[in-house]
C-alpha positions as YAML, in Angstrom:
chain: A
units: angstrom
residues:
- id: 1
  name: MET
  ca: [0.00, 0.00, 0.00]
- id: 2
  name: THR
  ca: [2.86, 2.38, 0.76]
- id: 3
  name: ARG
  ca: [4.41, 1.86, -2.67]
- id: 4
  name: MET
  ca: [1.16, 2.81, -4.35]
- id: 5
  name: TRP
  ca: [0.95, 6.05, -2.36]
- id: 6
  name: ARG
  ca: [4.56, 6.87, -3.20]
- id: 7
  name: ARG
  ca: [3.88, 6.35, -6.90]
- id: 8
  name: LEU
  ca: [0.74, 8.46, -6.76]
- id: 9
  name: ARG
  ca: [2.54, 11.23, -4.87]
- id: 10
  name: ALA
  ca: [5.42, 11.20, -7.37]
- id: 11
  name: ALA
  ca: [3.02, 11.27, -10.33]
- id: 12
  name: TRP
  ca: [1.03, 14.13, -8.80]
- id: 13
  name: ALA
  ca: [4.17, 16.12, -8.02]
- id: 14
  name: GLY
  ca: [5.39, 15.65, -11.59]
- id: 15
  name: ALA
  ca: [2.06, 16.76, -13.03]
- id: 16
  name: VAL
  ca: [1.93, 19.85, -10.84]
- id: 17
  name: HIS
  ca: [5.38, 21.00, -11.84]
- id: 18
  name: ASP
  ca: [4.90, 20.38, -15.57]
- id: 19
  name: ASP
  ca: [2.75, 23.46, -16.29]
- id: 20
  name: THR
  ca: [4.52, 26.10, -14.19]
- id: 21
  name: GLY
  ca: [6.04, 27.72, -17.28]
- id: 22
  name: ASP
  ca: [2.67, 28.20, -18.97]
- id: 23
  name: VAL
  ca: [1.69, 31.38, -17.10]
- id: 24
  name: PRO
  ca: [2.29, 33.70, -20.10]
- id: 25
  name: GLY
  ca: [-0.05, 31.54, -22.16]
- id: 26
  name: TRP
  ca: [-2.84, 31.89, -19.62]
- id: 27
  name: VAL
  ca: [-2.25, 35.64, -19.38]
- id: 28
  name: LEU
  ca: [-2.51, 35.91, -23.15]
- id: 29
  name: ILE
  ca: [-5.74, 33.89, -23.21]
- id: 30
  name: THR
  ca: [-7.21, 36.07, -20.45]
- id: 31
  name: LEU
  ca: [-6.28, 39.31, -22.22]
- id: 32
  name: MET
  ca: [-7.61, 38.11, -25.55]
- id: 33
  name: THR
  ca: [-10.89, 37.04, -23.94]
- id: 34
  name: ALA
  ca: [-11.23, 40.41, -22.23]
- id: 35
  name: GLY
  ca: [-10.54, 42.14, -25.55]
- id: 36
  name: LEU
  ca: [-13.22, 40.09, -27.29]
- id: 37
  name: VAL
  ca: [-15.73, 40.91, -24.58]
- id: 38
  name: VAL
  ca: [-15.00, 44.63, -24.93]
- id: 39
  name: VAL
  ca: [-15.36, 44.54, -28.73]
- id: 40
  name: ILE
  ca: [-18.57, 42.50, -28.65]
- id: 41
  name: TRP
  ca: [-20.02, 44.71, -25.91]
- id: 42
  name: ALA
  ca: [-19.17, 47.86, -27.90]
- id: 43
  name: LEU
  ca: [-20.88, 46.49, -31.00]
- id: 44
  name: ALA
  ca: [-23.91, 44.87, -29.38]
- id: 45
  name: GLY
  ca: [-24.37, 47.12, -26.33]
- id: 46
  name: PRO
  ca: [-26.69, 49.71, -27.88]
- id: 47
  name: ALA
  ca: [-28.85, 47.04, -29.54]
- id: 48
  name: LEU
  ca: [-29.10, 45.08, -26.28]
- id: 49
  name: ALA
  ca: [-30.00, 48.24, -24.35]
- id: 50
  name: GLU
  ca: [-32.77, 49.05, -26.84]
- id: 51
  name: LEU
  ca: [-34.03, 45.48, -26.69]
- id: 52
  name: PHE
  ca: [-34.13, 45.65, -22.90]
- id: 53
  name: GLN
  ca: [-35.94, 49.00, -22.93]
- id: 54
  name: ASN
  ca: [-38.55, 47.68, -25.39]
- id: 55
  name: ALA
  ca: [-39.12, 44.59, -23.26]
- id: 56
  name: ILE
  ca: [-39.57, 46.66, -20.10]
- id: 57
  name: ALA
  ca: [-41.92, 49.02, -21.92]
- id: 58
  name: ARG
  ca: [-44.08, 46.12, -23.13]
- id: 59
  name: VAL
  ca: [-44.25, 44.52, -19.69]
- id: 60
  name: SER
  ca: [-45.00, 47.72, -17.81]
- id: 61
  name: GLY
  ca: [-47.41, 49.08, -20.45]
- id: 62
  name: PHE
  ca: [-45.65, 52.39, -21.09]
...
């Protein structure tokens, strides 16, 4: 039983240390996602606001 735990611990430690150099990749993905959100929001924001206002007007009867 102890050998199995040692193997599992060694495998887990190796897996944890394998992706430590990938931080710039995750930063790039995060920045690109934020950029896409900003662009989509800038393009669709006015249309979504108008859609929301129309829906509220229909529900409230104004």
